[in-house]
C-alpha positions in Angstrom: 12.0 -19.3 -27.9 9.3 -19.0 -30.9 8.0 -15.6 -31.3 4.3 -16.0 -29.5 0.9 -16.0 -31.2 -0.3 -12.9 -28.9 2.2 -10.4 -27.4 0.4 -7.7 -25.2 1.8 -3.9 -26.1 1.1 -3.7 -22.0 0.4 -5.8 -19.2 0.3 -4.5 -15.8 0.6 -6.7 -12.7 -2.0 -5.1 -10.1 -5.1 -3.1 -10.4 -4.5 -0.2 -7.6 -4.7 3.2 -8.2 -1.2 3.5 -10.0 -2.3 0.9 -12.0 -5.6 1.9 -13.0 -4.2 5.6 -13.6 -2.0 4.0 -16.0 -4.2 2.1 -17.9 -6.6 5.5 -18.1 -3.8 6.8 -20.2 -2.4 3.8 -22.2 -5.6 2.7 -23.3 -6.7 6.1 -24.1 -3.8 6.3 -27.1 -5.0 2.8 -28.4 -2.2 0.9 -26.4 -3.3 -2.8 -25.7 -3.4 -2.6 -21.8 -4.6 -5.7 -19.8 -4.3 -5.7 -16.0 -4.0 -8.8 -14.1 -5.4 -8.5 -10.4 -5.3 -11.4 -7.9 -7.3 -9.8 -5.1 -9.5 -6.7 -5.2 -9.6 -4.2 -7.8 -8.2 -1.0 -6.1 -6.1 -2.2 -3.9 -5.4 -1.1 -0.4 -7.4 1.8 -1.5 -10.4 -0.1 -2.1 -10.2 -1.5 1.4 -10.1 1.9 3.1 -13.5 2.7 4.9 -13.2 6.6 3.6 -10.6 8.6 1.4 -10.7 12.1 2.5 -7.9 13.5 1.3 -7.8 12.7 -2.6 -8.7 15.7 -5.1 -11.8 16.6 -6.7 -13.7 14.5 -3.5 -14.8 17.2 -1.4 -16.9 15.4 0.8 -14.6 12.6 0.6 -15.5 9.0 -0.8 -15.4 5.5 0.2 -12.6 3.6 -0.9 -14.8 1.1 -2.6 -16.3 3.8 -4.7 -13.3 5.2 -5.8 -12.0 2.0 -7.0 -15.6 1.3 -8.8 -14.8 4.8 -10.8 -11.4 4.3 -11.6 -11.6 1.3 -12.9 -15.0 2.3 -15.0 -12.8 5.1 -16.3 -9.9 2.8 -17.2 -12.6 0.1 -19.1 -14.3 3.3 -21.0 -11.0 3.8 -22.8 -10.4 0.0 -23.4 -8.4 -1.7 -20.9 -8.9 -4.7 -20.0 -9.3 -6.5 -16.2 -8.6 -10.3 -15.7 -8.2 -11.9 -12.5 -5.4 -13.8 -12.2 -2.1 -14.5 -10.0 1.3 -13.5 -11.8 3.7 -15.9 -10.3 6.8 -15.3 -12.2 8.4 -12.4 -14.8 11.1 -13.8 -17.5 12.8 -11.3 -20.0 12.9 -13.0 -23.4 14.3 -12.0 -26.5 10.7 -11.3 -28.1 8.9 -10.2 -25.4 8.9 -10.2 -21.6 7.2 -13.8 -20.5 4.7 -13.5 -17.4 3.6 -16.9 -15.8 -0.1 -16.2 -15.1 -2.0 -18.9 -13.0 0.7 -21.2 -14.6 0.1 -20.1 -18.2 2.3 -18.0 -20.1 1.1 -14.4 -21.2 3.6 -12.4 -23.3 4.0 -8.6 -23.6 6.1 -6.1 -25.1 6.0 -4.2 -22.0 5.4 -4.8 -18.4 4.1 -2.5 -15.6 4.9 -3.8 -11.8 2.3 -1.8 -10.0 1.5 -4.8 -7.1 1.6 -2.1 -4.1 2.2 -3.2 -0.9 0.7 -4.8 2.2 0.5 -3.6 6.1 2.6 -5.9 8.5 0.0 -7.1 10.5 0.1 -7.7 14.4 -1.6 -11.2 13.8 -4.0 -10.6 16.9 -7.5 -11.4 17.8 -10.0 -8.6 16.8 -7.4 -7.0 14.0 -8.8 -8.4 11.1 -12.4 -8.5 12.4 -12.4 -4.5 12.9 -10.0 -3.7 10.0 -11.4 0.0 8.9 -13.7 -0.2 11.6 -11.6 0.5 14.7 -8.4 -0.8 13.3 -6.4 1.2 11.1 -3.0 1.3 8.9 -3.0 5.3 7.7 -3.4 8.0 9.9 -3.3 10.6 7.0 -6.5 8.5 5.6 -8.6 8.0 8.9 -6.9 10.2 11.9 -9.7 12.6 11.4 -12.5 10.2 12.3 -10.8 10.1 15.9 -11.1 13.8 16.5 -11.8 14.3 20.5 -11.1 10.7 21.0 -8.7 8.7 22.6 -6.4 6.2 20.1 -3.4 3.8 20.2 -1.0 3.6 18.0 1.5 0.4 17.9 4.7 1.2 16.7 8.6 2.6 17.8 10.1 3.1 14.7 10.0 6.1 12.9 6.8 5.8 11.4 5.3 4.7 14.6 6.5 7.9 16.5 5.8 10.0 13.2 2.2 8.8 13.0 1.7 9.2 16.9 3.0 12.9 16.6 0.6 13.4 13.4 -2.5 11.9 15.0 -2.4 14.4 18.1 -4.1 17.1 15.6 -7.2 14.9 16.1 -6.8 12.7 19.5 -7.5 13.8 22.8 -4.8 11.5 23.7 -2.7 8.6 22.2 -1.1 5.6 24.0 2.0 4.7 22.1 2.7 0.8 22.5 6.3 0.0 21.8 7.2 -3.9 21.4 10.8 -3.3 22.9 12.3 0.0 23.4 11.8 3.2 20.8 13.8 2.8 17.7 13.3 6.3 16.1 15.7 8.7 15.2 16.8 11.1 17.8 15.0 14.1 16.7 11.9 12.4 16.6 12.2 11.0 19.9 12.9 14.7 21.4 9.6 15.7 19.8 7.5 12.8 21.4 8.9 13.5 24.9 8.0 17.3 24.2 4.2 16.2 23.9 3.9 13.9 27.2 0.8 15.5 27.9 -0.8 14.2 24.8 1.0 10.8 24.4 1.7 8.2 27.0 4.7 5.8 25.9 4.5 2.1 26.6 7.4 0.2 26.2 8.3 -3.3 26.2 4.7 -4.3 25.9 3.3 -7.0 23.8 -0.3 -6.6 22.1 -2.4 -9.8 22.8 -5.7 -8.7 21.5 -7.8 -5.9 19.9 -11.3 -5.8 22.4 -14.5 -4.5 21.0 -17.9 -4.1 23.0 -21.0 -3.8 21.1 -19.2 -4.5 17.7 -17.1 -1.2 18.3 -13.6 -1.2 19.4 -13.0 -0.4 23.0 -9.5 -1.4 24.0 -5.9 -3.3 23.8 -5.4 -5.8 25.9 -1.3 -6.0 26.3 1.4 -7.9 28.5 3.8 -5.8 30.1 6.7 -7.9 29.3 9.0 -6.8 32.1 7.0 -8.0 35.2 4.2 -10.6 32.8 1.7 -8.5 34.1 -1.6 -8.4 31.9 -3.6 -4.8 31.4 -6.0 -3.3 29.0 -5.8 0.2 27.5 -9.0 1.8 26.9 -9.0 3.3 23.2 -11.4 4.2 20.6 -9.5 2.8 17.6 -6.0 0.9 16.9 -3.5 3.0 14.5 -1.0 -0.2 13.4 2.7 1.1 12.3 5.0 -1.9 12.3 6.3 -1.8 8.6 5.2 -2.4 5.3 5.6 -5.5 2.8 6.1 -5.1 -0.9 4.2 -7.4 -2.7 7.3 -8.8 -5.0 7.2 -12.4 -4.3 7.0 -13.2 -8.2 10.1 -10.9 -9.3 12.6 -12.8 -6.8 14.0 -14.9 -9.6 14.0 -12.3 -12.1 16.3 -9.9 -12.8 14.6 -6.9 -11.7 16.4 -5.0 -8.7 15.0 -4.7 -5.6 16.0 -2.8 -2.5 17.0 -4.1 1.0 13.4 -4.3 2.0 12.3 -5.9 -1.1 10.6 -2.6 -3.1 11.5 -2.2 -6.6 14.4 0.1 -7.5 13.3 2.8 -10.6 15.1 6.0 -12.2 13.1 9.2 -12.8 11.4 7.8 -15.6 10.2 4.5 -13.4 12.3 2.4 -15.6 13.6 -0.8 -13.9 17.0 -2.7 -14.4 15.1 -4.6 -17.0 14.2 -3.0 -20.1 10.6 -2.9 -20.7 9.6 -3.2 -17.3 8.4 -0.4 -15.4 7.0 0.3 -11.8 4.8 2.6 -10.5 2.9 3.5 -6.8 3.6 2.0 -3.5 5.7 -1.1 -4.7 8.3 1.4 -5.9 11.1 2.0 -3.5 11.2 5.5 -2.1 7.7 6.4 -2.9 5.2 8.0 -0.1 2.5 5.3 0.2 -0.3 7.5 -0.7 -3.6 7.5 -3.2 -2.7 10.4 -4.6 1.2 10.1 -5.3 0.3 6.4 -6.7 -2.0 8.1 -9.3 0.5 10.6 -10.2 3.2 7.7 -10.5 0.6 6.1 -12.9 0.6 9.0 -15.0 4.3 9.4 -15.1 5.2 5.7 -16.1 2.2 5.4 -18.8 4.1 8.4 -20.6 7.4 6.5 -20.2 5.5 3.3 -21.5 4.6 5.2 -24.6 7.8 6.3 -25.2 9.4 3.1 -24.8 6.5 1.1 -27.2 7.5 4.0 -29.8 11.2 3.6 -29.7 10.6 -0.2 -30.1 8.7 -0.2 -33.4 
């Protein structure tokens, strides 16, 4: 490959909290930083109705306002945010090549910060009431259901853990499990000790999330052992059936992924490909919180700075 005319110091794939935090650090040090985002600046955080647990916002902050402020901060230091779908990553001799909307873009270093997306039930009412009665983060949104009744969908570790956590707020929780509980035994024991607060429904299929006057009022289910239709009255629904990493564009690259498709990295957040880094929810073993994603962004920015300095 001939040397391209334009090679960015850093291209960041994604524009969520990890990406924007990294951009604040790198752009502030005059590292040429361009971000490509294919959906919404701020990522999943921007679609969250209210963020109540990020340091510095003692009254909380709306997800969209938080995203706007972090974006403005990154742009103040010179980071450039473009909309584009990154479809492929290839390591060449002279640079890392990204295919963005079918066109090549070249960089000395790349940060993968594409985040993850919640697995969806795919039933009526789920998309319509996202963040308005349907949620995917107990830590973020559980406090809004103090004294109310909620449903939690999911029978693995995350579903059971979040149901237990949500007992801090809700009066009662209906845990809806598609087949049988698959959580660790220690969690199941803890769940059994909370039968006064959590009712477990196994072998149920969620058919619809229902609403009255534009407010979620229940979950329509089928009890699979009898094919009986039923409705459980709740004020909100929390779905914990897994996460899907946004790593399709890495499938033909040499970047190593774990068995679930999340990006593997060392403590410096370097991937298996020199010059390619990772941060945020797309990283294997990340804790999937806004504040930890921002922390990843700071850590990886320092690693990128050192990499670029050594590459000169």
